[in-house]
C-alpha positions in Angstrom: 138.6 141.1 143.8 137.8 137.5 142.9 134.6 136.7 141.0 132.1 134.9 143.4 131.2 132.4 140.5 134.0 130.2 139.2 134.8 130.5 135.5 134.3 126.7 135.2 130.7 127.1 136.2 130.2 129.6 133.4 131.6 127.0 131.0 129.2 124.4 132.4 126.3 126.7 131.8 127.3 127.2 128.2 127.3 123.4 127.7 123.9 123.2 129.4 122.5 125.8 127.0 123.8 123.7 124.1 122.0 120.6 125.4 118.8 122.7 126.0 119.0 124.0 122.4 119.6 120.5 121.0 116.7 119.2 123.1 114.4 122.0 121.9 115.5 121.4 118.3 114.8 117.7 118.6 111.4 118.4 120.2 110.4 120.8 117.5 111.8 118.7 114.7 110.2 115.5 116.2 106.9 117.3 116.5 107.1 118.3 112.9 108.1 114.8 111.9 105.2 113.3 113.9 102.8 115.8 112.4 104.0 115.0 108.9 103.8 111.3 109.4 100.3 111.6 111.0 99.1 113.7 108.0 100.5 111.1 105.6 98.9 108.4 107.6 95.5 110.0 107.5 95.9 110.8 103.8 96.9 107.2 103.2 94.0 106.0 105.2 91.6 108.1 103.2 93.1 106.8 99.9 92.9 103.1 101.1 89.2 103.6 102.1 88.5 105.0 98.6 90.2 102.0 97.0 88.2 99.6 99.2 85.0 101.3 98.1 86.2 101.1 94.4 87.1 97.4 94.7 83.6 96.7 96.2 81.8 98.6 93.5 84.0 97.1 90.8 83.5 93.6 92.1 79.8 93.9 92.7 79.2 95.5 89.3 81.0 92.8 87.3 80.2 89.8 89.6 77.9 88.1 87.2 79.5 89.5 84.0 83.0 88.1 84.4 84.0 84.6 85.1 84.5 84.0 88.8 88.1 82.9 88.4 89.0 86.1 86.5 87.2 88.6 88.7 89.3 88.5 91.9 92.8 88.9 90.1 91.3 91.7 87.9 90.1 93.7 90.9 93.3 92.9 92.8 95.4 94.4 90.0 93.1 97.4 89.9 93.5 98.0 93.7 97.3 97.4 93.6 97.7 100.0 90.9 95.6 102.5 92.7 97.5 101.9 96.0 101.1 101.4 95.0 101.2 104.1 92.4 99.9 106.8 94.9 102.7 109.3 95.4 103.7 109.8 99.0 106.9 111.7 100.2 109.3 109.5 102.1 113.0 109.7 103.2 113.2 106.0 102.3 112.5 104.0 99.2 109.4 102.5 100.9 106.0 103.3 99.5 102.5 102.1 100.1 102.3 98.4 99.6 99.2 96.2 99.3 100.0 93.3 101.7 96.7 91.5 101.7 93.6 91.5 99.5 90.5 89.2 99.1 87.3 89.4 97.1 84.5 86.9 97.4 80.8 86.2 97.1 78.7 83.2 97.9 76.7 81.4 95.2 73.1 82.6 95.4 74.0 85.7 97.5 73.6 89.2 96.1 76.5 90.8 97.9 80.2 90.9 97.3 82.8 91.1 100.1 86.2 92.6 100.0 89.0 93.2 102.5 92.5 94.7 102.1 95.5 95.6 104.2 98.0 98.2 103.2 101.4 99.0 104.8 102.0 102.7 105.3 105.7 103.5 105.8 106.8 106.4 108.1 109.1 109.1 106.8 110.8 111.5 109.2 109.9 109.5 112.3 111.6 106.5 110.7 114.8 108.6 110.7 114.6 108.6 114.5 114.1 104.9 114.6 111.1 105.4 116.7 108.2 104.3 114.5 107.7 101.2 112.4 105.4 101.1 109.2 101.7 101.1 110.0 99.2 98.5 108.6 95.8 100.0 107.6 92.9 97.6 106.9 89.4 98.1 105.5 86.7 95.6 104.6 83.1 95.8 103.4 80.3 94.5 101.2 78.5 95.9 98.2 75.3 94.9 96.3 74.5 95.2 92.6 70.9 94.9 91.2 68.6 96.0 88.5 65.5 97.6 89.8 62.9 100.2 88.8 63.4 99.2 85.1 61.0 98.4 82.3 62.9 96.8 79.4 61.6 95.6 76.0 63.9 93.3 74.0 63.4 93.3 70.2 65.1 90.3 68.4 65.4 89.9 64.6 64.3 86.3 63.9 63.8 86.8 60.2 64.4 84.3 57.5 67.7 86.1 56.7 68.8 85.8 60.3 68.1 82.1 60.1 69.8 81.6 56.8 73.0 83.3 57.8 73.2 81.4 61.1 72.9 84.6 63.2 69.7 83.5 64.9 71.4 80.6 66.7 73.8 83.0 68.4 71.1 85.6 69.0 69.0 83.1 70.9 71.9 82.0 73.1 73.0 85.6 73.8 69.4 86.6 74.8 69.1 83.6 77.1 72.4 84.5 78.8 71.3 88.1 79.1 68.0 87.0 80.7 70.0 84.8 83.1 72.0 87.9 84.1 68.9 90.0 84.6 67.2 87.2 86.6 70.3 87.1 89.0 70.4 90.9 89.3 66.7 91.4 89.7 65.9 93.0 93.1 63.7 91.1 95.5 60.8 93.5 95.2 60.3 92.5 91.6 60.6 96.0 90.3 62.2 94.8 87.1 59.8 94.1 84.2 60.9 92.7 80.8 59.0 92.3 77.6 60.0 90.5 74.4 59.3 91.0 70.7 60.7 88.4 68.3 60.0 90.2 65.1 59.7 89.3 61.5 56.7 90.4 59.4 54.5 93.4 60.2 51.7 91.0 61.4 52.0 90.4 65.1 50.9 87.4 67.1 49.4 88.7 70.4 47.5 85.6 71.6 43.8 85.6 72.3 42.9 89.2 72.8 39.4 89.3 71.4 38.6 92.7 73.0 41.3 94.3 70.9 39.7 93.4 67.6 37.2 95.0 65.3 34.0 93.4 66.3 32.8 92.6 62.8 36.1 90.9 62.1 35.5 88.2 64.7 34.6 84.9 63.1 30.9 84.3 63.6 30.9 80.6 62.5 29.3 78.3 64.9 32.1 75.9 65.9 32.1 73.0 68.4 34.2 73.1 71.6 37.0 71.2 69.9 38.1 72.4 66.5 38.6 69.2 64.4 40.2 68.7 61.1 43.6 70.4 61.5 46.5 68.3 62.7 48.5 71.1 64.4 45.7 73.0 66.3 43.2 71.7 68.8 41.0 73.4 71.3 38.7 76.3 71.3 39.1 79.3 69.1 40.2 81.3 72.1 43.3 79.1 72.4 44.5 79.2 68.9 47.2 81.1 67.2 46.0 84.3 65.6 47.5 87.6 64.6 46.6 91.3 64.4 46.8 93.3 61.3 47.6 97.0 60.9 45.0 99.5 62.1 43.6 102.1 59.7 44.1 105.8 60.1 46.7 107.7 62.1 46.5 105.3 65.0 47.9 102.6 62.8 51.3 104.1 63.6 51.0 105.4 67.2 50.4 104.1 70.7 46.6 104.7 70.9 45.2 101.8 73.0 42.8 99.3 71.3 39.9 100.7 73.2 40.2 103.8 71.0 40.9 102.0 67.8 40.7 98.3 67.6 42.8 96.0 65.3 41.7 93.9 62.4 42.1 90.2 63.2 43.9 88.0 60.7 42.0 84.7 61.3 39.1 82.9 59.8 37.2 79.8 60.8 36.0 77.8 57.8 34.3 74.5 57.5 33.5 71.8 54.9 31.4 68.7 54.8 33.3 65.4 54.2 31.9 62.5 52.1 30.4 61.0 55.3 28.4 64.2 56.0 30.7 65.2 58.9 31.4 68.9 59.1 35.1 69.6 59.5 36.3 73.0 60.9 39.4 74.8 60.0 41.3 77.7 61.5 42.9 79.6 58.7 45.7 82.1 59.0 48.0 83.4 56.4 51.7 82.4 56.3 52.6 85.9 57.6 51.0 85.0 60.9 53.9 83.6 63.0 53.6 81.0 65.7 55.9 83.1 68.0 53.9 85.6 70.2 55.2 88.8 71.6 55.4 89.0 75.4 54.3 92.1 77.3 56.2 93.4 80.3 56.3 90.9 83.2 58.5 89.8 86.0 58.7 86.1 85.1 62.0 86.3 83.2 62.5 82.6 83.1 59.3 82.3 81.0 60.9 84.6 78.4 64.0 82.4 78.3 61.9 79.3 77.7 60.0 81.0 74.9 63.2 82.1 73.2 64.2 78.4 72.9 61.3 78.0 70.4 62.2 80.9 68.0 62.4 79.9 64.4 63.3 82.0 61.4 60.3 83.6 59.8 59.5 86.5 57.4 61.2 89.7 56.6 62.4 92.5 58.8 59.6 94.7 60.0 61.7 96.5 62.7 59.6 99.7 62.4 56.4 97.8 63.4 58.4 96.0 66.1 59.6 99.4 67.5 55.9 100.6 67.4 54.8 97.6 69.5 57.7 98.2 72.0 56.2 101.7 72.4 52.8 100.2 73.1 54.3 97.9 75.7 55.9 100.8 77.5 52.9 103.2 77.2 50.9 103.5 80.5 47.7 103.9 78.5 48.1 100.3 77.5 48.2 98.9 81.1 44.6 97.8 81.1 44.9 96.3 77.6 48.0 94.2 78.6 46.3 93.1 81.8 47.9 95.4 84.4 50.9 93.3 85.3 52.1 94.7 88.6 53.0 98.4 88.2 54.0 98.0 84.5 53.8 99.9 82.3 54.4 102.9 84.5 54.1 106.6 83.6 56.8 108.3 81.5 57.9 110.4 84.5 61.5 109.2 84.9 60.9 107.4 88.2 61.1 104.1 86.5 63.8 103.8 83.8 62.4 102.6 80.4 64.7 101.0 77.9 64.6 99.3 74.5 67.2 96.8 73.4 67.2 96.0 69.7 69.2 93.1 68.2 69.2 92.8 64.4 71.4 91.7 61.6 69.3 92.5 58.5 67.8 95.5 56.8 64.1 96.5 56.9 61.7 95.4 54.3 61.9 97.9 51.4 58.2 97.9 50.7 56.5 98.6 54.0 57.8 102.0 55.1 59.6 100.4 58.0 62.5 102.9 58.0 60.1 105.8 58.5 58.1 104.1 61.2 61.3 103.1 62.9 62.7 106.7 63.0 59.4 108.4 63.9 58.7 106.0 66.8 62.3 106.2 68.0 62.0 110.0 68.1 58.7 109.9 70.1 60.2 107.5 72.6 63.4 109.5 73.1 61.2 112.6 73.8 59.6 110.5 76.6 62.9 109.7 78.2 63.4 106.1 76.9 66.9 104.8 76.5 68.1 102.7 73.6 70.7 100.0 73.2 71.2 99.0 69.6 73.1 95.8 68.8 74.1 95.8 65.1 75.0 92.2 64.2 76.7 93.0 60.8 73.6 94.7 59.5 73.8 96.5 56.1 75.0 100.1 56.0 71.6 101.7 55.8 70.3 99.8 58.8 73.4 100.8 60.8 72.8 104.4 60.0 69.2 104.1 61.3 70.3 102.5 64.5 73.0 105.0 65.2 70.6 107.9 64.6 68.1 106.4 66.9 70.5 105.9 69.8 71.8 109.5 69.7 72.8 110.5 73.2 70.1 108.4 74.9 71.9 105.0 75.0 74.6 102.9 73.4 75.4 101.4 70.0 77.3 98.1 69.5 78.7 96.8 66.3 78.9 93.0 66.5 81.0 90.9 64.2 80.8 87.5 66.0 79.4 85.6 68.9 82.0 86.6 71.5 81.5 90.3 70.8 77.7 89.7 70.9 78.0 88.2 74.4 80.2 91.1 75.6 77.7 93.6 74.2 74.9 92.2 76.3 77.2 92.0 79.3 77.9 95.7 78.9 74.2 96.5 78.6 73.5 94.5 81.8 76.2 96.4 83.6 74.9 99.8 82.5 71.4 98.9 83.7 72.4 97.9 87.2 72.7 100.0 90.3 75.7 99.3 92.7 75.7 100.4 96.3 77.8 99.8 99.4 76.0 97.9 102.2 78.9 98.1 104.8 82.4 99.5 105.2 84.7 99.4 108.2 
């Protein structure tokens, strides 16, 4: 009996089954290839987004610390390394490739803009010839600023600093640093900076009569204009005068002057000339410098102008300078300093407080400066103050004091020349700033 189905038809069915099997295999393999390529694409997209964020943070953080012509290629190389060295499996020799990158900022603007495009090659789908490499692009902006900071800068302007030529470079580096801070200061003026150009232990604080021991105030009757001294004119309140060291334990702590006033180092004397005219003289010892200290304030350009007038004077009383930095940062002194804005704020960690010391000489050997320096530093560290010590070829003993003071609460820089000095201040400015993304798409 003949079969109702021709044998040739059975053969055709076997061929159809092979085609169906091949189709099913291609579908499964293609789905796997697509899934793999999609997973690679999303992984690459995530990596590219991370590198865009890093480029923005890098660029914004160093915008004012690196020459403009050097910043863009530096960040480009950083991004290229992060993109093109990222391992991704591929059946071809192609890998992620940075095809476009730009970094820019406008003069006077606080933000930095960056955009990049990366070519993401396919792997298994490329084997089917059905999918070309995909371009992934991101762009965004970031902003760097210094805010919620109270910073006191102590600068060694001793006779030794002047004789060795260091003071010239110190003045320039401080001016450059103040320019950087001024650029990075947030619009809400939450950055306050104080300045102490220090030499001898006697401190010029300007006319602060309410800080002084009442009996120390000169009681001579003087006319509105003090005559007889070629350098100084005007009323007593307008003259240069300095404070001495308080007696007792508060001579070395941060007790405000309302609790324990200071002796004033100033006298007003007079004499009668041959014509019977009384001539009045304001007398101060040579230890009283003409360079005042500046309490915390937000007028940074005023500090820059003041630094132009620094001259070498006296010996290194860095312990007393550190003590006055503590008094600038102490909230108990707010009324004494005049209550400038919110500064000085409490030691509660909400506002970061920092002391920057720049010195190139050793402390005076006869005034206990080493001990005062170390004790004051320890108190301030206990209150959460950070330290940045710039050691401009100071002697070994001073170097040890500075390193010990820094500990884990800041940074120490050993400087051997003007270029390193400038870089040290740039690193400090970078460590003080906050960088945040303002947009990313």
